[in-house]
C-alpha positions in Angstrom: 25.5 -22.9 -54.1 26.7 -22.8 -57.7 28.6 -26.0 -57.3 25.6 -27.7 -55.8 23.5 -26.7 -58.8 26.1 -28.1 -61.2 26.2 -31.4 -59.3 22.5 -31.5 -59.3 22.4 -30.9 -63.1 25.0 -33.7 -63.5 23.0 -36.1 -61.4 19.8 -35.3 -63.4 21.6 -35.9 -66.7 23.0 -39.1 -65.4 19.6 -40.2 -64.3 18.1 -39.3 -67.7 20.9 -41.2 -69.5 20.5 -44.3 -67.3 16.7 -44.2 -67.9 17.2 -44.0 -71.6 19.6 -47.0 -71.6 17.1 -49.0 -69.6 14.2 -48.1 -71.9 16.3 -49.0 -74.9 17.3 -52.3 -73.4 13.6 -53.0 -72.6 12.6 -52.2 -76.2 15.3 -54.5 -77.6 14.2 -57.2 -75.2 10.5 -56.8 -76.1 11.3 -56.8 -79.9 13.3 -59.9 -79.5 10.4 -61.7 -77.7 7.9 -60.4 -80.3 10.1 -61.5 -83.1 10.5 -64.9 -81.6 6.8 -65.2 -81.2 6.2 -64.1 -84.7 8.7 -66.7 -86.0 6.9 -69.4 -84.0 3.5 -68.3 -85.3 4.8 -68.2 -88.9 6.1 -71.8 -88.4 2.6 -72.9 -87.4 0.4 -71.1 -89.8 0.5 -70.7 -93.6 -1.7 -69.4 -96.4 -2.3 -71.4 -99.6 -0.7 -69.1 -102.1 2.3 -68.8 -104.4 3.9 -66.5 -101.8 4.0 -69.4 -99.3 7.4 -70.9 -100.4 9.4 -69.3 -97.5 7.0 -70.5 -94.8 6.8 -74.0 -96.3 10.6 -74.1 -96.4 10.7 -73.2 -92.7 8.3 -76.0 -91.8 10.3 -78.5 -93.7 13.5 -77.4 -92.1 11.9 -77.5 -88.6 10.7 -81.0 -89.3 14.2 -82.1 -90.4 15.8 -80.4 -87.4 13.3 -82.0 -85.0 14.0 -85.4 -86.4 17.7 -84.9 -86.1 17.4 -83.7 -82.5 15.2 -86.7 -81.6 17.8 -89.1 -83.0 20.7 -87.3 -81.1 19.0 -87.0 -77.7 16.8 -90.1 -77.5 17.5 -93.8 -78.1 14.9 -95.7 -80.1 13.9 -97.6 -76.9 13.2 -94.4 -75.0 11.2 -92.8 -77.8 9.1 -95.9 -78.3 8.4 -96.5 -74.6 7.0 -92.9 -74.1 5.2 -92.7 -77.5 1.3 -92.7 -77.4 -0.1 -96.2 -78.0 -2.8 -97.0 -80.5 -5.1 -99.9 -80.0 -6.7 -101.4 -83.1 -9.4 -104.1 -83.3 -8.7 -106.5 -86.1 -11.3 -107.9 -88.5 -11.2 -111.4 -90.0 -9.9 -112.1 -93.5 -13.0 -111.1 -95.3 -13.7 -108.0 -93.2 -17.1 -109.2 -92.1 -16.6 -109.9 -88.3 -14.3 -109.2 -85.4 -14.9 -112.8 -84.1 -12.1 -115.2 -85.0 -12.6 -119.0 -84.7 -8.8 -119.3 -84.1 -5.7 -117.3 -84.1 -2.6 -118.7 -85.7 0.6 -116.9 -84.7 4.3 -117.3 -85.7 7.4 -115.1 -85.3 11.1 -115.4 -86.4 12.1 -114.3 -82.9 11.3 -115.7 -79.4 7.7 -114.9 -78.4 5.6 -115.1 -75.3 2.0 -116.0 -74.6 0.8 -115.1 -71.2 -2.3 -114.6 -69.1 -2.4 -113.8 -65.4 0.3 -116.0 -63.7 0.6 -118.3 -66.7 3.3 -117.9 -69.5 4.5 -120.0 -72.4 7.7 -119.2 -74.3 8.2 -120.2 -77.9 11.4 -120.2 -80.0 11.5 -118.3 -83.3 9.9 -120.1 -86.2 7.4 -122.0 -84.2 3.7 -121.7 -85.0 1.0 -121.6 -82.4 -2.8 -121.9 -82.8 -5.0 -120.4 -80.1 -8.6 -121.4 -80.0 -11.4 -120.4 -77.6 -10.6 -123.6 -75.6 -7.1 -122.5 -74.8 -6.7 -122.9 -71.0 -5.1 -119.5 -70.6 -8.4 -117.9 -71.2 -9.5 -119.2 -67.8 -7.4 -116.4 -66.2 -8.7 -113.6 -68.5 -7.3 -112.2 -71.7 -4.2 -113.5 -73.4 -1.3 -111.2 -74.4 1.1 -112.2 -77.2 4.5 -110.4 -77.5 7.8 -111.1 -79.2 11.3 -110.1 -78.2 11.7 -108.8 -81.8 8.8 -106.3 -81.4 6.4 -107.9 -83.8 4.4 -111.1 -84.5 2.8 -112.6 -87.7 -0.9 -113.5 -87.7 -1.2 -116.3 -90.3 -5.0 -116.6 -89.7 -5.6 -113.1 -91.0 -5.0 -112.5 -94.7 -5.0 -109.0 -96.3 -4.7 -108.9 -100.1 -4.1 -112.6 -100.0 -1.2 -112.7 -97.6 -0.5 -112.5 -93.8 1.4 -109.6 -92.3 3.6 -108.6 -89.4 1.9 -106.7 -86.5 4.1 -104.4 -84.4 3.7 -104.2 -80.7 1.5 -106.7 -78.8 -1.7 -108.6 -79.4 -4.4 -108.8 -76.8 -6.9 -111.7 -77.3 -10.2 -111.7 -75.6 -12.8 -114.5 -75.5 -16.2 -113.6 -76.7 -19.4 -115.6 -77.2 -18.7 -116.1 -80.9 -14.9 -116.6 -80.9 -11.8 -114.6 -80.2 -11.4 -110.8 -80.5 -8.0 -109.5 -81.4 -6.7 -106.0 -80.4 -3.3 -104.9 -81.6 -1.6 -102.4 -79.4 1.4 -100.6 -80.8 3.3 -97.2 -80.8 1.5 -94.5 -82.7 4.3 -94.0 -85.3 4.4 -97.7 -86.1 0.6 -97.6 -86.6 0.9 -94.6 -88.9 3.5 -96.3 -91.1 1.1 -99.2 -91.7 -1.9 -97.0 -92.4 -0.1 -95.0 -95.1 0.4 -97.7 -97.7 -3.1 -99.1 -96.9 -4.7 -95.8 -97.7 -2.5 -94.1 -100.2 -1.0 -96.0 -103.3 2.7 -96.5 -103.0 3.0 -95.4 -106.6 1.9 -91.9 -105.7 5.3 -91.3 -104.3 7.0 -89.9 -101.2 5.2 -86.5 -101.0 1.8 -88.3 -101.1 3.1 -90.6 -98.3 4.0 -87.6 -96.2 0.6 -86.1 -96.7 -1.2 -89.3 -95.8 1.0 -89.8 -92.7 0.0 -86.4 -91.3 -3.7 -87.2 -91.9 -3.4 -90.7 -90.4 -1.4 -89.4 -87.4 -3.7 -86.5 -86.7 -6.8 -88.8 -86.9 -5.4 -91.4 -84.5 -3.8 -88.9 -82.0 -7.2 -87.0 -81.8 -8.9 -90.3 -80.8 -6.2 -91.2 -78.3 -6.2 -87.8 -76.8 -9.9 -87.7 -76.2 -10.1 -91.4 -75.4 -12.6 -92.2 -78.2 -12.9 -95.9 -77.8 -15.2 -98.1 -79.9 -15.6 -101.1 -77.5 -15.0 -102.4 -74.0 -11.5 -103.5 -75.0 -10.1 -100.0 -75.2 -9.8 -100.0 -79.0 -9.6 -96.5 -80.6 -10.4 -97.8 -84.2 -10.6 -101.0 -86.2 -8.5 -101.8 -89.2 -11.1 -101.2 -91.9 -12.5 -98.4 -94.0 -14.9 -97.6 -91.1 -11.9 -95.8 -89.5 -8.5 -96.0 -91.2 -7.4 -99.1 -93.2 -4.5 -100.5 -91.3 -1.9 -103.1 -92.3 -3.6 -104.3 -95.5 -0.5 -103.7 -97.5 2.2 -104.7 -95.0 5.5 -102.8 -94.8 6.3 -100.5 -97.7 9.6 -98.6 -97.6 8.4 -95.4 -99.2 5.4 -95.2 -96.9 7.6 -95.8 -93.8 9.9 -93.0 -95.1 7.0 -90.6 -95.4 5.9 -91.4 -91.9 9.4 -90.9 -90.5 10.0 -87.6 -92.3 6.9 -86.2 -90.8 7.3 -87.9 -87.4 5.1 -86.3 -84.8 3.5 -83.7 -87.2 -0.2 -83.2 -86.8 -2.8 -80.7 -87.9 -4.4 -78.4 -85.3 -6.9 -75.6 -85.2 -7.0 -73.3 -82.2 -4.4 -75.5 -80.6 -6.4 -78.7 -80.8 -6.0 -81.6 -83.2 -8.6 -81.6 -86.0 -10.5 -84.7 -87.2 -9.1 -84.9 -90.8 -11.7 -86.9 -92.7 -10.5 -88.1 -96.1 -11.7 -90.3 -98.9 -10.7 -91.7 -102.2 -12.2 -89.7 -105.1 -14.5 -86.7 -105.4 -17.3 -86.1 -107.9 -15.9 -82.7 -108.5 -17.1 -81.2 -105.3 -16.7 -82.1 -101.6 -19.3 -81.6 -98.9 -19.1 -80.3 -95.3 -19.8 -82.4 -92.3 -23.5 -81.4 -92.0 -24.2 -84.7 -93.7 -23.1 -86.4 -90.5 -23.7 -83.9 -87.7 -27.0 -82.5 -88.9 -26.7 -79.1 -87.3 -23.1 -78.1 -86.6 -20.3 -77.6 -89.1 -16.6 -77.9 -88.3 -14.8 -74.7 -89.4 -12.0 -76.6 -91.1 -14.4 -78.8 -93.3 -15.8 -76.7 -96.1 -17.5 -77.7 -99.3 -14.9 -77.2 -102.1 -15.2 -76.9 -105.9 -12.6 -79.1 -107.5 -13.7 -78.8 -111.1 -11.7 -75.8 -112.1 -15.0 -74.2 -113.4 -17.3 -71.5 -111.9 -19.4 -72.7 -108.9 -22.6 -74.4 -109.6 -25.7 -74.5 -107.2 -25.0 -78.0 -106.0 -28.1 -78.0 -103.8 -30.4 -77.7 -106.9 -31.6 -81.2 -108.0 -31.7 -80.4 -111.8 -28.1 -78.9 -111.7 -26.7 -81.9 -109.7 -28.5 -84.4 -111.9 -27.1 -82.9 -115.1 -23.6 -82.6 -113.6 -23.5 -86.2 -112.4 -24.8 -87.6 -115.8 -22.1 -85.7 -117.6 -19.5 -88.4 -118.4 -17.0 -85.6 -119.6 -17.5 -83.3 -116.7 -14.4 -81.2 -115.9 -12.4 -81.8 -112.7 -9.0 -82.4 -111.3 -9.9 -86.1 -111.0 -11.7 -86.5 -114.3 -9.3 -89.1 -115.5 -10.1 -91.4 -112.5 -12.4 -94.4 -113.0 -14.6 -93.5 -110.1 -15.1 -89.9 -111.1 -18.2 -91.0 -112.8 -20.0 -94.3 -112.4 -23.5 -95.8 -113.1 -25.5 -98.9 -112.7 -29.1 -99.9 -113.4 -31.4 -101.5 -110.8 -34.8 -102.9 -111.7 -37.7 -101.8 -109.3 -38.3 -105.4 -108.2 -34.7 -105.8 -107.2 -34.9 -102.6 -105.3 -38.0 -103.9 -103.5 -36.2 -107.1 -102.5 -33.2 -105.1 -101.2 -35.3 -102.8 -99.2 -37.4 -105.6 -97.7 -34.2 -107.3 -96.6 -32.3 -104.3 -95.3 -34.7 -101.7 -94.0 -35.7 -103.7 -90.8 -32.0 -104.2 -89.8 -31.1 -100.6 -90.6 -34.2 -99.4 -88.6 -33.1 -101.5 -85.6 -29.5 -100.2 -85.6 -30.1 -96.6 -86.8 -33.8 -95.8 -86.1 -33.2 -92.1 -86.4 -32.5 -92.6 -90.1 -35.5 -94.7 -91.0 -39.0 -93.1 -90.7 -42.2 -94.8 -91.7 -45.1 -92.6 -92.8 -48.6 -94.1 -92.8 -48.6 -97.7 -91.7 -45.9 -99.5 -89.8 -42.6 -100.1 -91.5 -43.3 -103.8 -91.9 -46.7 -103.2 -93.6 -45.4 -100.5 -95.8 -42.4 -102.4 -97.2 -44.6 -105.5 -97.5 -46.6 -103.7 -100.2 -45.6 -102.8 -103.7 -42.8 -100.3 -104.2 -43.8 -97.6 -106.7 -41.0 -95.1 -106.8 -37.8 -93.7 -105.2 -36.6 -90.1 -105.2 -33.9 -87.9 -103.7 -35.5 -85.5 -101.2 -32.7 -82.9 -101.1 -29.0 -82.0 -101.3 -26.3 -81.1 -98.9 -23.5 -78.7 -99.9 -21.5 -80.1 -102.9 -24.4 -82.2 -104.2 -24.5 -85.1 -101.7 -28.0 -86.6 -101.4 -29.5 -85.7 -98.0 -32.4 -88.2 -98.1 -34.5 -90.7 -100.0 -38.3 -91.1 -100.2 -39.4 -94.6 -100.9 -43.0 -94.7 -102.0 -45.1 -97.8 -101.5 -48.8 -98.6 -102.1 -49.4 -98.4 -98.3 -47.2 -95.5 -97.3 -43.7 -94.0 -97.6 -40.4 -94.5 -95.9 -37.9 -91.6 -95.4 -34.3 -92.6 -95.3 -31.5 -90.3 -94.2 -27.8 -90.7 -93.4 -25.0 -90.8 -95.9 -23.8 -94.3 -95.1 -27.3 -95.7 -94.5 -28.4 -94.6 -98.0 -25.2 -96.2 -99.5 -25.9 -99.5 -97.6 -29.5 -99.5 -98.7 -28.8 -99.1 -102.4 -25.9 -101.4 -102.6 -26.0 -105.0 -103.9 -23.5 -107.8 -103.4 -21.2 -108.4 -106.4 -22.7 -105.5 -108.4 -20.5 -104.1 -111.1 -20.5 -100.4 -112.3 -19.8 -98.7 -115.5 -17.2 -96.1 -115.2 -16.8 -93.0 -117.4 -14.9 -94.9 -120.1 -17.7 -97.5 -120.1 -15.4 -100.2 -118.8 -16.7 -102.6 -116.2 -15.4 -101.9 -112.7 -16.1 -103.9 -109.5 -17.8 -102.7 -106.3 -15.8 -100.1 -104.4 -14.5 -100.7 -101.0 -17.0 -102.2 -98.6 -20.6 -103.3 -99.5 -21.7 -99.8 -100.1 -22.8 -97.7 -103.1 -19.6 -95.9 -104.2 -20.8 -92.6 -102.8 -23.9 -90.6 -101.8 -23.3 -88.2 -104.7 -25.9 -89.7 -107.0 -29.1 -89.1 -108.9 -31.9 -91.5 -109.9 -32.9 -91.6 -113.6 -36.2 -93.6 -114.2 -36.1 -96.4 -116.8 -39.4 -96.7 -118.7 -40.6 -99.6 -120.8 -43.9 -99.3 -122.7 -44.9 -96.3 -120.6 -44.2 -98.2 -117.4 -41.4 -97.3 -115.0 -39.4 -100.5 -114.4 -36.4 -99.3 -112.5 -33.6 -96.7 -112.2 -30.2 -95.9 -113.5 -28.1 -94.6 -110.6 -25.7 -92.0 -111.9 -23.0 -91.1 -109.4 -19.6 -89.5 -109.0 -16.7 -90.2 -106.7 -15.8 -92.9 -104.3 -16.1 -92.5 -100.5 -18.0 -90.2 -98.2 -16.9 -87.0 -99.9 -16.0 -84.9 -96.8 -12.6 -83.5 -96.2 -9.6 -84.4 -98.4 -9.9 -86.3 -101.6 -6.8 -88.5 -101.9 -6.8 -88.7 -105.7 -7.3 -84.9 -106.0 -4.3 -84.5 -103.6 -2.2 -86.6 -105.9 -3.2 -84.5 -108.9 -2.2 -81.3 -107.0 1.1 -83.0 -106.1 1.6 -83.6 -109.8 1.1 -79.9 -110.4 3.9 -79.1 -108.1 2.0 -78.3 -104.9 3.6 -79.4 -101.6 1.9 -81.6 -99.1 1.6 -78.7 -96.7 -0.1 -76.5 -99.3 -2.6 -79.3 -100.1 -3.5 -79.9 -96.5 -4.0 -76.2 -96.0 -6.3 -76.1 -98.9 -8.5 -79.0 -97.9 -8.6 -78.2 -94.2 -9.4 -74.5 -93.7 -7.5 -72.4 -91.1 -5.3 -75.2 -89.7 -1.7 -75.1 -88.4 1.0 -77.7 -88.2 2.2 -78.7 -84.8 4.6 -81.4 -83.6 3.7 -83.7 -80.7 6.8 -84.9 -78.8 7.4 -87.8 -76.4 
């Protein structure tokens, strides 16, 4: 009986010891999993602060390791073949139309033109002109591809010269001419957006920042199949989406794209829409200017002046700020930080008479006639124009055009900029130097105020005082450059402009 009790005690002790070992092992395993999860989370999320250096270093090291692993485990051919494809519709040389009267193509390598069962092969150095009468169009669209991976379109000039286009060209016959869609691997597309959107002189870190923005923007459109036409295009090559291949190949831009290969910005696991623009007025707006009723959580109105916040929804405050040629701001040394022009009332009337019917037809929700019909109202005498309100950051939310026979309410950031623009207009920048019209036939921005011009007690027109260049939502590229000059990293800058985002890497 005594021996049995001793053995039972030994067995119980052994069981307890075994249980303790198993528990300890489970705790170690759980801690290891938790630590690994924490490390992964830390690599994806950061906080814009001076204590971020360690996390930023981790991100950079991960990017370097990922690039090395891709080079070691995949050939270039395998990587390109599985990479997402971007399809870009190409405008003509003056960026006014997608219709091309002819397409002139050459290539240093052997290239092919095919449609259906038909194919022609050309040796390197030959030049081919394709017109709407080309017999291959009888079988449908025409595809142009070269054995070297790119072709040159001599009939499209960007900054006065023709450029190489990676991937293939799909040509479609339309009623007015030929439509060109360039299909190419996502990373090749990014490398040609970067120098077109970010000055090469801004350096490698700026190129990395722009590459991540361009890649995220394109990938989000590819992922959600956001096409702009019946040809499967995800964007065109103009400022309406992202400027593509206007600067050709630039080494530092290509390097910035390569060093961030696959890196995109996400929030809650999904790619964001990283809107960006050239220059701010000292503040950015949120996306309510476009959506009308729903904000994106990563797009907030930001104060970039370095001064205490102003009430940028108050008309008097905004007007005083935009008229101040010496207003503080990270971009205060940029030409487009402040601009102005004068428009006589009779010139405004002519502009409105010409443009309002077309804008009303294409964007009727932004043009509302009060009183008579639009035609009768704008056919009468224009008496005044005023800003009706402000979005966050000071962007004008609408215009009221007063005529003798009624009023017209105009809304929409781009609609207002189109309405108030004038071909070949010049602007005075903050240093009183003459500067030409900003990109596109638009007012430089919707951050403006209208100052009446009076002669002999009669209002004869307006001085438009504005700030910034571009839509003013998301990241300001020139502000980003100023922050880079202060020593901020591209990761810190993106985390500042896009709230609550993380960095993820897409693989293929």
